[in-house]
VEXPA-417700 format. One record per residue (C-alpha): x negated, y negated, z. Coordinates in steps of 0.05 Angstrom, whole numbers, padded with zeros to 5 digits, always signed. Each point is the difference from the previous one (the first is absolute). Example, Ala and Ser with C-alpha at 12.3 -4.5 7.8 and 13.67 -1.06 7.14 Angstrom:
BEGIN
-00246+00090+00156 -00027-00069-00013 
This chain:
BEGIN
-00096+00134+00192 +00068+00037+00001 +00033-00041-00063 +00075+00019+00018 -00009-00018+00077 -00029-00067-00026 +00050-00013-00047 +00051+00023+00043 -00018-00043+00057 -00020-00064-00042 +00053-00047-00040 -00055-00023-00041 -00026+00064-00018 +00064+00022-00019 +00025-00053-00040 -00062-00006-00039 +00001+00069-00014 +00076-00002-00020 -00009-00063-00051 -00060+00037-00026 +00044+00069-00011 +00061-00042-00031 -00054-00024-00046 -00016+00064-00026 +00076+00028-00005 +00017-00056-00045 -00064+00019-00040 +00025+00074+00002 +00064-00018-00025 -00020-00046-00055 -00052+00052-00031 +00023+00074+00014 +00056+00025-00050 +00052+00052+00024 -00020+00069+00004 -00075-00026+00003 -00064-00004+00049 -00048-00057-00003 -00066-00018+00038 +00005-00074+00018 -00051-00048+00038 -00017-00063+00021 -00046-00036-00054 -00036-00042+00048 -00017-00002+00086 +00047-00037+00041 -00002-00023+00071 +00016+00059+00041 +00029-00048+00057 +00016-00076+00014 -00030-00001+00074 -00063-00020-00029 +00023-00070-00008 +00032-00015+00069 -00016+00057+00046 +00045+00018+00052 +00023-00011+00068 +00052+00055-00001 -00021+00058+00040 +00024+00054-00055 -00039-00039-00054 -00060+00001+00041 -00025+00074-00018 +00013-00019-00076 -00037-00069+00006 -00057+00035+00021 -00006+00057-00024 +00014-00020-00076 +00008-00083+00002 -00014-00008-00074 -00013+00060-00050 +00018+00008-00070 +00055+00059-00025 +00016+00038-00067 +00055+00049-00011 +00008+00058-00038 +00065+00042-00023 +00031+00056-00030 +00074-00014-00009 +00047+00041-00032 +00071-00016-00022 +00062+00042-00006 +00061-00051-00026 +00003-00052+00058 -00045+00036+00045 -00068-00006+00014 -00055+00040+00042 -00069-00044+00004 -00060+00035+00041 -00044-00063+00016 -00069-00006+00026 -00012-00074+00029 -00076-00011+00004 -00034-00055+00050 -00078-00014-00003 -00030-00051+00033 -00068-00011+00032 +00003-00025+00065 -00053-00056+00015 -00010-00061+00027 -00010-00074-00023 -00070-00032+00020 +00017-00055+00044 +00074+00005+00003 +00036-00030+00061 +00062+00048-00028 +00017+00049+00062 +00005+00064-00028 +00011+00029+00068 +00019-00009+00071 -00068-00015+00022 -00054-00019-00065 +00001-00048-00056 -00009+00018-00068 -00067-00029+00005 -00022+00032+00063 +00018+00064-00028 -00047-00013-00061 -00057-00012+00040 +00014+00059+00039 -00009+00049-00064 -00056-00044-00017 -00039+00018+00061 +00032+00077-00007 +00045+00004+00056 +00067-00001-00045 +00008+00031-00062 +00039-00022-00069 +00037+00052-00024 +00048+00028-00057 +00077+00010+00015 +00032+00042-00052 +00069+00047+00001 +00063+00020-00040 +00069+00003+00024 +00036+00055-00042 +00078+00003-00001 +00054+00021-00047 +00052-00052-00013 +00074+00026-00027 +00042-00044-00031 +00052-00021-00041 -00004-00056-00046 +00009-00076+00027 -00014+00025+00074 -00052-00038+00036 -00032+00003+00068 +00027-00055+00047 +00060-00016-00047 +00077-00003+00018 +00002+00068-00033 -00007+00073+00015 -00071+00003+00004 -00046+00049-00038 -00031+00066+00044 -00066-00015+00015 -00033+00072+00032 
């Protein structure tokens, strides 16, 4: 998966990334003292996407839904503060095991239900698999800036 392309095409993915980055920006502002660098991290996995609850009928969201669906996430970041300016190198991890639920009528794809995919896996015609990834980015911001706000937004590279 090309994460940058996916996030540029998927409003849900982009909004979810910005929501989680905003939490890390606030944590950086709360913890890092002027003139220092600190490593911060989430302390428990969190849901990487909310699409697993409702699926998607939007074509731009289908790649995200069929590829990730429901997954766990975690973030680590190295944050440097100089006055009111911050720089954060962030690693956003996604971890999931793509599997199917026995007897489930849920359609995880356009043709087969989860239950049917589970049966194909049982007889060796389909395979459950791990999904793992890491999105690395650098964020630069001034205290108080946030993504998706009315103010000048942070820089994301």
